[in-house]
N, C-alpha and C positions, 0 to 999 in steps of 0.2 A: 302530133297529138299532144294534148295537155299543154297547149300554149298558155303562157303566163299572161295575165291581164296587164295592161299598161298602168303605170303609176297614176296617171290622170283619171283612170276609170275606177279607182278604189273607193269604197265607202269612206266617208269622212274620218271615222275613227281609225281605220286601217291606214289611211293616208297620213293622218297626224302621227301615228307611231312610226311609219316609214320615214317621215320627214325628221322626226326626233332622232332616230338612229342615224340617218344620213348626216345630220348636224354633228352628232357626236363622233362618228367614225369616218365620215367623208364619202359614204356610198350606201346604197340600199342593198342588203344581202339578197341574193337571188331567191333564197328560200322564202323570203317575205312575199315576193310576187307569185312564186309557184303555189304556195298554200292559199293565197288570196283568191284563187278560183272559187273557193268555198268559204265565204266570210265567216259563217258561224263556226266552222271547224277551225279556222285561223284563230278566232278569238279564244276558243277553248284550248287549243294547243299552246298559244303563247301565254295564257293565264297560268296553265300548269307549268310550262317551261319556267316562267318568271318565279313562281312559287318555289320550285325546286332549285333553280340555279342562282338566284340572286340573294341567297342568305349564306351566312357563315356561322358555323358552330365550332366549339373547341375540337371536336372529333373529325370534322369534315369542312375544310376550307373551300373557298370559291375556286381556287386552283385545283384542289382535289376533285371537285365536281366536274371541272372541264376535262381533267385527265380520265375520269370515268368515261366521258363521251368519246374521247380520242381512242381509248383502248377498246371499248365495245364496238365503236364504229369501224375500227381497223379489222376486228374479227368479222364484222358484217360486210367488209369490203366497200364501205361507203366513202367514196372520195370526197364528196362535198363536206360531210361532217368531220372527217379527219382533218381536212385543210382548214375549214372555218373554225372549228373548235380548237384545233391545234394552234391557230393564231391567238385565240383568246387565252389558251393555256400558257402560251409563251409570255403573254403580258401579265397574267395573274400570278404565275409562278416566278416571274422575273428571271427566267432561265431560257435562253434561246435554243437550247439543245433538247430539253426534256420532252417536249411534245413529239419531236421526231423520233426520239428513242422509244417512247411509249407506243407510237404508231407502228414502229418496225418490230419491236419485241419488248413489251413492257417487263418481261421477266429479267432482262439484262439492263434495264434503264437505271439511271441515277436516282433511285427512289429510296425514301425512308422505309423502314420495315412496316410502319403503319400504312403507308401508301401502297406498298406491295400487297399487303393483306386485303386492302380495300379493292384493288384492281383484280385480285384473284377471285373474289366473290362476284364483283361486277361482271367480269368476263364469263364466269360460270352461269350467271343469271341470263346473260345475253345469248349464250350458245347451247347450254345444257342445264336449264333451270331445274329439271327433275333430279339432278344430282346434288343440289344444295342440301347440306345436312346441318344439324345443330352444332357440330364441332367447328364448322367454317364460320358460322355466325358468332359463336363464342370467341373465336380468334379475334373477331372485330371488337368485341367487348374488351378483350384483353389489351387491345391497343387504344382503349379509351373512347370508343364510339358508344353512344347511347342507343337505346332501342329506336329512337327517332332518326338518328344518323343512319343506322342500318336500314331502316325503311327507305330513307332517301337514296342509299346506294341501289336498292332494288328498283325504286321508282324511276331514278334517272336511267338505269339500264333498260327498263321497260319502255319508257317514253322514247328513248333514242333508238330502240329496236324498231318501233313504229316509224319514227322519222326516217331512219335508214331505208326502210322499205318503200316509203313514199318517194324519197329521193331517187331510188332505183327505178321505181315505176315511171316517174316523170322525167328521168334523165337530167336532173338539175345539176349543173356544173358549178364549181366554186367561182366566186368573183376573183378576178386577177389580183385585186388589192389584198386579199387574205394572205397571199403567198409571202409577202414581205413584212406583214404586221408582226411586231415583236422581235424582228430581226434587226431592224434599222431604227435609229432614233426617229421619233415622230416629228414631222416638219410642221 
């Protein structure tokens, strides 16, 4: 059930993006093909993904954004997202241990206090959003996050909660290549 389409059958814009990513990292992530079953939704998902994940602000780096995905996906038991975004987090953080630590127990990971506060809110949004209160959001402001940064913490948590559930539904597995990314020098 939910068989992914072949690369050759993708609409031209999806194929161009898949080719661009493959050129950059050496393979097409399985989620690209899984979500390509529904091209309009693929376009919407990746437009929102790119808007949230491909920017950096003083309060929330690109590595922080990936760590949000790793921590919330671990709570949601999403193997694909933990492995894939763990690889990206290793590269963006320039720390080969951090993503594994966050996936296992972010509370004990080698995090800065700001990152720990971010992940506390992100995980709460992912698993118990009704318990978020003003003091938790104020703690993020105390660590230098702007209102827009705090919005991004919530939006990333929400987007990947959806992504985690689609991955579970479709049983999408991580590409083998993700496991060594950021652990070994790139050839």
